[in-house]
TIMAR-781553 format. One line per field, with one value per atom (N, C-alpha, C, O): residue in one letter; atom name; y, z, x; residue number from 1. Coordinates in Angstrom, 3 decimals, always signed. Last residue first. Layout:
BEGIN
aa = A / ... $
at = CA / ... $
c2 = Y / ... $
c3 = Z / ... $
c1 = X / ... $
i = NUM / ... $
END
This chain:
BEGIN
aa = R / R / R / R / L / L / L / L / E / E / E / E / L / L / L / L / Y / Y / Y / Y / K / K / K / K / L / L / L / L / P / P / P / P / I / I / I / I / D / D / D / D / Q / Q / Q / Q / Y / Y / Y / Y / R / R / R / R / G / G / G / G / G / G / G / G / P / P / P / P / T / T / T / T / W / W / W / W / R / R / R / R / R / R / R / R / I / I / I / I / V / V / V / V / I / I / I / I / P / P / P / P / L / L / L / L / L / L / L / L / K / K / K / K / C / C / C / C / R / R / R / R / L / L / L / L / E / E / E / E / I / I / I / I / A / A / A / A / A / A / A / A / I / I / I / I / E / E / E / E / I / I / I / I / P / P / P / P / D / D / D / D / K / K / K / K / L / L / L / L / R / R / R / R / L / L / L / L / E / E / E / E / E / E / E / E / V / V / V / V / P / P / P / P / V / V / V / V / L / L / L / L / P / P / P / P / P / P / P / P / A / A / A / A / G / G / G / G / L / L / L / L / S / S / S / S / L / L / L / L / Q / Q / Q / Q / L / L / L / L / A / A / A / A / R / R / R / R / A / A / A / A / G / G / G / G / I / I / I / I / I / I / I / I / R / R / R / R / A / A / A / A / K / K / K / K / E / E / E / E / Y / Y / Y / Y / R / R / R / R / T / T / T / T / L / L / L / L / W / W / W / W / P / P / P / P / P / P / P / P / G / G / G / G / I / I / I / I / K / K / K / K / I / I / I / I / A / A / A / A / F / F / F / F / E / E / E / E / E / E / E / E / P / P / P / P / M / M / M / M $
at = N / CA / C / O / N / CA / C / O / N / CA / C / O / N / CA / C / O / N / CA / C / O / N / CA / C / O / N / CA / C / O / N / CA / C / O / N / CA / C / O / N / CA / C / O / N / CA / C / O / N / CA / C / O / N / CA / C / O / N / CA / C / O / N / CA / C / O / N / CA / C / O / N / CA / C / O / N / CA / C / O / N / CA / C / O / N / CA / C / O / N / CA / C / O / N / CA / C / O / N / CA / C / O / N / CA / C / O / N / CA / C / O / N / CA / C / O / N / CA / C / O / N / CA / C / O / N / CA / C / O / N / CA / C / O / N / CA / C / O / N / CA / C / O / N / CA / C / O / N / CA / C / O / N / CA / C / O / N / CA / C / O / N / CA / C / O / N / CA / C / O / N / CA / C / O / N / CA / C / O / N / CA / C / O / N / CA / C / O / N / CA / C / O / N / CA / C / O / N / CA / C / O / N / CA / C / O / N / CA / C / O / N / CA / C / O / N / CA / C / O / N / CA / C / O / N / CA / C / O / N / CA / C / O / N / CA / C / O / N / CA / C / O / N / CA / C / O / N / CA / C / O / N / CA / C / O / N / CA / C / O / N / CA / C / O / N / CA / C / O / N / CA / C / O / N / CA / C / O / N / CA / C / O / N / CA / C / O / N / CA / C / O / N / CA / C / O / N / CA / C / O / N / CA / C / O / N / CA / C / O / N / CA / C / O / N / CA / C / O / N / CA / C / O / N / CA / C / O / N / CA / C / O / N / CA / C / O / N / CA / C / O / N / CA / C / O / N / CA / C / O / N / CA / C / O / N / CA / C / O / N / CA / C / O / N / CA / C / O / N / CA / C / O / N / CA / C / O / N / CA / C / O $
c2 = +7.469 / +8.444 / +9.932 / +10.912 / +4.030 / +5.301 / +6.875 / +7.133 / +0.903 / +1.915 / +3.263 / +3.753 / -1.665 / -0.354 / +0.735 / +1.501 / -3.479 / -3.834 / -2.725 / -2.624 / -2.585 / -3.028 / -2.965 / -2.662 / -2.097 / -1.038 / -1.187 / -0.318 / -4.011 / -3.803 / -3.157 / -3.336 / -4.028 / -3.560 / -3.209 / -2.131 / -5.096 / -4.563 / -4.859 / -5.988 / -4.060 / -4.862 / -4.195 / -3.035 / -4.168 / -3.356 / -4.707 / -5.908 / -3.190 / -4.553 / -4.042 / -3.362 / -1.238 / -2.298 / -2.559 / -2.412 / -0.305 / -0.801 / -1.804 / -2.952 / +1.958 / +1.690 / +1.089 / +1.529 / +0.105 / +0.294 / +0.845 / +0.323 / +1.216 / +0.693 / +1.156 / +2.024 / -0.123 / +0.392 / +0.492 / -0.602 / +0.090 / -0.808 / +0.436 / +1.658 / -0.535 / +0.203 / -0.934 / -1.967 / -1.177 / -1.828 / -0.526 / +0.181 / -1.017 / -0.534 / -0.923 / -0.877 / -0.735 / -2.027 / -1.232 / -0.821 / +1.578 / +1.211 / -0.142 / -0.639 / +1.609 / +0.833 / +0.850 / +0.390 / +2.500 / +1.782 / +0.861 / -0.293 / +4.740 / +3.907 / +2.637 / +1.764 / +6.913 / +6.737 / +5.468 / +4.748 / +6.900 / +6.294 / +6.003 / +5.233 / +7.675 / +6.271 / +6.195 / +5.097 / +10.183 / +9.881 / +7.994 / +7.276 / +11.220 / +10.380 / +10.350 / +10.508 / +11.086 / +10.433 / +9.963 / +8.886 / +13.040 / +11.392 / +10.775 / +9.668 / +14.958 / +14.610 / +13.604 / +13.155 / +15.451 / +14.713 / +14.821 / +14.929 / +15.840 / +14.570 / +14.263 / +13.096 / +17.496 / +17.474 / +16.243 / +15.544 / +16.498 / +17.068 / +17.056 / +16.642 / +15.055 / +15.701 / +15.686 / +14.887 / +13.712 / +15.612 / +15.484 / +16.431 / +11.573 / +12.255 / +13.840 / +14.875 / +10.615 / +11.321 / +11.703 / +12.321 / +10.838 / +11.243 / +11.443 / +12.630 / +9.517 / +10.712 / +11.093 / +11.730 / +6.441 / +6.977 / +8.439 / +8.812 / +5.403 / +5.707 / +6.494 / +7.501 / +4.464 / +3.790 / +4.103 / +3.349 / +6.333 / +6.238 / +5.198 / +4.786 / +5.787 / +5.549 / +5.493 / +5.008 / +7.885 / +6.375 / +6.668 / +7.805 / +10.494 / +9.376 / +8.012 / +7.493 / +11.671 / +11.695 / +10.415 / +9.656 / +12.479 / +13.498 / +12.724 / +13.247 / +9.792 / +10.192 / +11.164 / +11.073 / +9.878 / +9.127 / +9.580 / +9.917 / +12.250 / +12.170 / +10.725 / +10.523 / +11.412 / +12.482 / +12.089 / +11.741 / +9.171 / +8.803 / +9.720 / +9.360 / +10.704 / +9.791 / +8.380 / +7.403 / +12.281 / +12.371 / +11.683 / +12.191 / +10.183 / +10.585 / +12.026 / +12.638 / +8.753 / +7.503 / +8.818 / +8.438 / +11.107 / +10.131 / +9.325 / +9.285 / +11.342 / +12.164 / +11.978 / +13.002 / +9.291 / +9.380 / +10.299 / +9.962 / +8.868 / +7.703 / +8.470 / +8.383 / +11.095 / +11.374 / +10.651 / +11.222 / +10.383 / +10.976 / +11.334 / +12.084 / +6.765 / +8.334 / +9.209 / +8.964 / +5.161 / +5.198 / +6.486 / +7.022 / +2.325 / +2.916 / +3.748 / +3.732 / +0.858 / +0.375 / +1.128 / +0.416 / +2.521 / +2.198 / +1.693 / +1.834 / +0.615 / +1.161 / +1.440 / +0.927 / -3.267 / -1.758 / -0.450 / -0.272 / -4.987 / -4.962 / -3.418 / -2.801 / -5.771 / -5.119 / -4.858 / -4.654 / -9.535 / -8.076 / -7.665 / -8.202 / -11.096 / -10.354 / -9.623 / -9.030 / -13.511 / -13.067 / -12.292 / -13.135 / -14.257 / -13.241 / -12.671 / -11.888 / -14.360 / -14.879 / -13.565 / -12.420 / -14.060 / -13.154 / -14.182 / -14.511 $
c3 = +20.225 / +21.405 / +21.330 / +21.971 / +20.757 / +20.355 / +21.204 / +22.398 / +18.628 / +20.163 / +19.751 / +18.692 / +17.183 / +17.227 / +18.284 / +17.962 / +16.755 / +17.056 / +17.298 / +17.651 / +16.142 / +17.606 / +18.267 / +19.403 / +13.275 / +14.717 / +15.516 / +16.239 / +11.753 / +12.240 / +13.459 / +14.209 / +9.078 / +10.274 / +10.745 / +10.323 / +6.099 / +6.770 / +8.178 / +8.498 / +4.005 / +5.389 / +6.065 / +6.403 / +0.770 / +1.781 / +2.823 / +2.554 / -1.236 / -0.532 / +0.198 / -0.603 / -2.647 / -3.681 / -2.771 / -2.848 / -2.243 / -3.148 / -3.135 / -3.579 / -0.050 / -1.295 / -2.620 / -3.660 / +1.396 / +1.368 / -0.137 / -1.179 / +3.208 / +2.128 / +2.311 / +2.951 / +4.895 / +5.089 / +3.947 / +3.409 / +6.039 / +4.470 / +4.719 / +4.694 / +9.025 / +7.730 / +7.384 / +7.826 / +9.711 / +8.951 / +8.169 / +7.213 / +11.337 / +10.985 / +10.665 / +11.478 / +13.138 / +12.582 / +11.495 / +10.833 / +15.934 / +14.999 / +14.356 / +14.756 / +18.839 / +18.620 / +17.214 / +16.792 / +20.060 / +19.409 / +19.282 / +19.640 / +21.576 / +22.130 / +21.995 / +22.831 / +19.749 / +21.314 / +21.400 / +21.314 / +17.861 / +17.354 / +18.709 / +18.791 / +19.382 / +18.488 / +18.126 / +18.281 / +19.311 / +20.356 / +20.533 / +21.523 / +16.730 / +17.316 / +18.871 / +19.522 / +16.327 / +15.597 / +16.019 / +15.842 / +17.781 / +17.842 / +17.607 / +18.037 / +17.126 / +18.220 / +18.733 / +19.718 / +14.346 / +14.550 / +15.598 / +15.526 / +14.383 / +14.031 / +14.157 / +14.125 / +17.278 / +16.490 / +15.855 / +16.528 / +19.400 / +18.186 / +17.172 / +16.103 / +22.747 / +21.661 / +20.157 / +19.884 / +25.330 / +24.996 / +23.288 / +23.168 / +26.659 / +26.141 / +25.421 / +25.245 / +25.941 / +27.213 / +27.439 / +28.501 / +23.000 / +24.138 / +25.188 / +25.473 / +22.324 / +22.068 / +23.047 / +24.018 / +22.873 / +23.268 / +23.590 / +24.701 / +19.855 / +21.353 / +22.009 / +21.341 / +17.175 / +18.326 / +19.727 / +20.554 / +15.512 / +16.299 / +16.709 / +16.750 / +12.008 / +13.190 / +14.294 / +14.132 / +9.210 / +9.816 / +10.905 / +11.217 / +7.982 / +8.086 / +9.545 / +10.454 / +6.814 / +6.303 / +6.738 / +6.040 / +9.352 / +8.744 / +7.744 / +7.839 / +9.643 / +10.592 / +9.874 / +9.576 / +7.772 / +7.510 / +8.579 / +8.098 / +8.331 / +6.747 / +6.711 / +5.752 / +10.329 / +10.295 / +9.459 / +9.518 / +9.235 / +10.000 / +10.165 / +10.171 / +7.015 / +6.665 / +7.818 / +7.541 / +9.798 / +8.941 / +7.944 / +7.870 / +11.475 / +11.916 / +11.123 / +11.631 / +9.609 / +10.112 / +10.792 / +10.633 / +8.862 / +7.968 / +8.258 / +7.454 / +11.310 / +11.354 / +9.494 / +9.126 / +11.562 / +12.819 / +12.092 / +12.285 / +9.249 / +10.131 / +10.521 / +10.158 / +10.774 / +9.361 / +9.243 / +9.164 / +13.291 / +13.244 / +11.560 / +11.654 / +13.442 / +13.271 / +12.865 / +12.247 / +15.581 / +14.088 / +14.652 / +15.760 / +16.476 / +16.567 / +15.740 / +14.684 / +15.508 / +16.468 / +16.764 / +17.221 / +11.917 / +14.128 / +13.940 / +13.029 / +9.290 / +10.018 / +11.179 / +11.711 / +9.255 / +8.497 / +8.948 / +9.043 / +10.440 / +9.767 / +9.053 / +8.533 / +13.842 / +12.777 / +12.208 / +12.960 / +13.741 / +14.303 / +13.452 / +12.367 / +16.420 / +15.310 / +15.320 / +16.305 / +18.022 / +18.169 / +17.004 / +16.110 / +17.666 / +18.527 / +19.026 / +19.885 / +14.106 / +15.069 / +16.079 / +15.730 / +12.928 / +12.814 / +14.574 / +15.618 $
c1 = +44.495 / +45.633 / +44.744 / +45.125 / +43.198 / +43.205 / +44.140 / +44.292 / +44.333 / +44.620 / +44.190 / +44.582 / +43.192 / +44.007 / +44.142 / +43.234 / +41.966 / +43.519 / +43.958 / +45.132 / +39.084 / +39.160 / +40.922 / +41.287 / +39.306 / +39.556 / +39.606 / +40.093 / +41.451 / +39.989 / +40.586 / +41.545 / +42.975 / +43.610 / +42.384 / +41.966 / +44.785 / +43.242 / +43.291 / +43.664 / +47.661 / +46.865 / +45.414 / +45.177 / +49.286 / +48.454 / +48.017 / +48.030 / +51.549 / +51.412 / +49.593 / +48.951 / +52.394 / +51.398 / +50.730 / +49.510 / +54.949 / +55.187 / +53.512 / +53.506 / +54.098 / +54.425 / +54.273 / +53.785 / +51.018 / +52.896 / +53.281 / +52.884 / +48.380 / +49.198 / +50.694 / +51.287 / +45.755 / +47.159 / +47.744 / +47.575 / +42.345 / +43.236 / +44.714 / +44.567 / +40.671 / +41.477 / +42.421 / +42.924 / +36.956 / +38.383 / +39.336 / +39.016 / +34.313 / +35.205 / +36.918 / +37.840 / +31.896 / +32.948 / +32.965 / +32.012 / +32.529 / +32.171 / +32.814 / +33.866 / +32.737 / +31.382 / +31.179 / +30.119 / +34.554 / +35.594 / +33.538 / +33.302 / +34.380 / +34.035 / +34.050 / +33.818 / +35.195 / +35.981 / +35.662 / +36.657 / +33.311 / +34.788 / +35.782 / +36.739 / +31.124 / +30.827 / +32.794 / +33.327 / +32.431 / +32.518 / +31.788 / +31.933 / +32.501 / +33.400 / +33.392 / +34.425 / +29.916 / +30.806 / +32.105 / +32.675 / +29.193 / +28.412 / +28.695 / +28.371 / +30.454 / +30.245 / +30.204 / +30.789 / +29.091 / +30.827 / +30.763 / +31.987 / +26.402 / +27.001 / +28.202 / +28.593 / +24.975 / +26.193 / +26.754 / +27.512 / +23.492 / +22.931 / +23.690 / +23.244 / +22.926 / +23.813 / +23.078 / +22.183 / +23.041 / +21.988 / +22.920 / +23.697 / +22.954 / +23.888 / +23.470 / +24.113 / +20.129 / +20.700 / +21.713 / +21.786 / +19.875 / +18.971 / +19.634 / +19.788 / +22.159 / +22.274 / +21.185 / +21.593 / +23.561 / +21.890 / +21.758 / +21.383 / +25.244 / +25.124 / +24.124 / +23.891 / +24.663 / +25.223 / +25.602 / +26.115 / +21.614 / +23.731 / +23.399 / +22.239 / +20.857 / +20.766 / +22.343 / +23.463 / +21.568 / +21.768 / +21.548 / +21.902 / +20.913 / +19.716 / +20.339 / +19.692 / +22.598 / +21.760 / +20.751 / +20.078 / +24.511 / +23.578 / +22.609 / +21.499 / +25.284 / +24.144 / +23.653 / +22.462 / +27.112 / +25.968 / +25.320 / +24.238 / +29.327 / +28.083 / +27.043 / +26.298 / +30.084 / +29.091 / +28.222 / +27.043 / +31.746 / +30.725 / +29.286 / +28.109 / +33.542 / +32.415 / +31.281 / +30.585 / +34.680 / +34.046 / +33.448 / +32.329 / +35.402 / +34.961 / +34.058 / +33.118 / +37.388 / +36.372 / +35.443 / +34.282 / +38.313 / +38.974 / +37.352 / +36.421 / +40.245 / +39.443 / +38.391 / +37.816 / +41.835 / +40.966 / +40.230 / +39.062 / +43.477 / +42.564 / +40.921 / +39.748 / +44.863 / +44.585 / +43.174 / +42.086 / +46.418 / +45.428 / +44.677 / +43.705 / +45.913 / +46.878 / +45.947 / +44.910 / +45.242 / +44.915 / +45.471 / +45.492 / +48.304 / +47.677 / +47.042 / +47.674 / +50.798 / +50.289 / +48.491 / +47.597 / +51.459 / +52.298 / +50.832 / +50.016 / +52.361 / +52.103 / +52.430 / +53.415 / +51.850 / +51.896 / +51.672 / +50.457 / +51.413 / +52.582 / +52.803 / +53.733 / +49.850 / +49.449 / +51.398 / +52.351 / +48.530 / +49.426 / +49.422 / +49.199 / +46.817 / +47.129 / +47.996 / +48.436 / +45.806 / +47.329 / +47.087 / +47.166 / +43.024 / +42.980 / +45.052 / +45.456 / +42.387 / +42.536 / +43.036 / +43.325 / +38.194 / +40.115 / +40.924 / +40.360 $
i = 85 / 85 / 85 / 85 / 84 / 84 / 84 / 84 / 83 / 83 / 83 / 83 / 82 / 82 / 82 / 82 / 81 / 81 / 81 / 81 / 80 / 80 / 80 / 80 / 79 / 79 / 79 / 79 / 78 / 78 / 78 / 78 / 77 / 77 / 77 / 77 / 76 / 76 / 76 / 76 / 75 / 75 / 75 / 75 / 74 / 74 / 74 / 74 / 73 / 73 / 73 / 73 / 72 / 72 / 72 / 72 / 71 / 71 / 71 / 71 / 70 / 70 / 70 / 70 / 69 / 69 / 69 / 69 / 68 / 68 / 68 / 68 / 67 / 67 / 67 / 67 / 66 / 66 / 66 / 66 / 65 / 65 / 65 / 65 / 64 / 64 / 64 / 64 / 63 / 63 / 63 / 63 / 62 / 62 / 62 / 62 / 61 / 61 / 61 / 61 / 60 / 60 / 60 / 60 / 59 / 59 / 59 / 59 / 58 / 58 / 58 / 58 / 57 / 57 / 57 / 57 / 56 / 56 / 56 / 56 / 55 / 55 / 55 / 55 / 54 / 54 / 54 / 54 / 53 / 53 / 53 / 53 / 52 / 52 / 52 / 52 / 51 / 51 / 51 / 51 / 50 / 50 / 50 / 50 / 49 / 49 / 49 / 49 / 48 / 48 / 48 / 48 / 47 / 47 / 47 / 47 / 46 / 46 / 46 / 46 / 45 / 45 / 45 / 45 / 44 / 44 / 44 / 44 / 43 / 43 / 43 / 43 / 42 / 42 / 42 / 42 / 41 / 41 / 41 / 41 / 40 / 40 / 40 / 40 / 39 / 39 / 39 / 39 / 38 / 38 / 38 / 38 / 37 / 37 / 37 / 37 / 36 / 36 / 36 / 36 / 35 / 35 / 35 / 35 / 34 / 34 / 34 / 34 / 33 / 33 / 33 / 33 / 32 / 32 / 32 / 32 / 31 / 31 / 31 / 31 / 30 / 30 / 30 / 30 / 29 / 29 / 29 / 29 / 28 / 28 / 28 / 28 / 27 / 27 / 27 / 27 / 26 / 26 / 26 / 26 / 25 / 25 / 25 / 25 / 24 / 24 / 24 / 24 / 23 / 23 / 23 / 23 / 22 / 22 / 22 / 22 / 21 / 21 / 21 / 21 / 20 / 20 / 20 / 20 / 19 / 19 / 19 / 19 / 18 / 18 / 18 / 18 / 17 / 17 / 17 / 17 / 16 / 16 / 16 / 16 / 15 / 15 / 15 / 15 / 14 / 14 / 14 / 14 / 13 / 13 / 13 / 13 / 12 / 12 / 12 / 12 / 11 / 11 / 11 / 11 / 10 / 10 / 10 / 10 / 9 / 9 / 9 / 9 / 8 / 8 / 8 / 8 / 7 / 7 / 7 / 7 / 6 / 6 / 6 / 6 / 5 / 5 / 5 / 5 / 4 / 4 / 4 / 4 / 3 / 3 / 3 / 3 / 2 / 2 / 2 / 2 / 1 / 1 / 1 / 1 $
END
């Protein structure tokens, strides 16, 4: 990935729908036994949704967002290039 990455489709931040989808999918993975990427013992967390939200806030998830246009074009945007609001 080049350092000069331009977001051409959509806003330069993660939308609330993308955020909800990521947290929901990651919480499902955690509830099915995936290892957490944050130290849950130190943070005293048990809720998979809270763990997934913290992982997202820390940008630890290796996720790529695919944004589509009505014309059928799309852009894959790595999570590290999107702002969290």
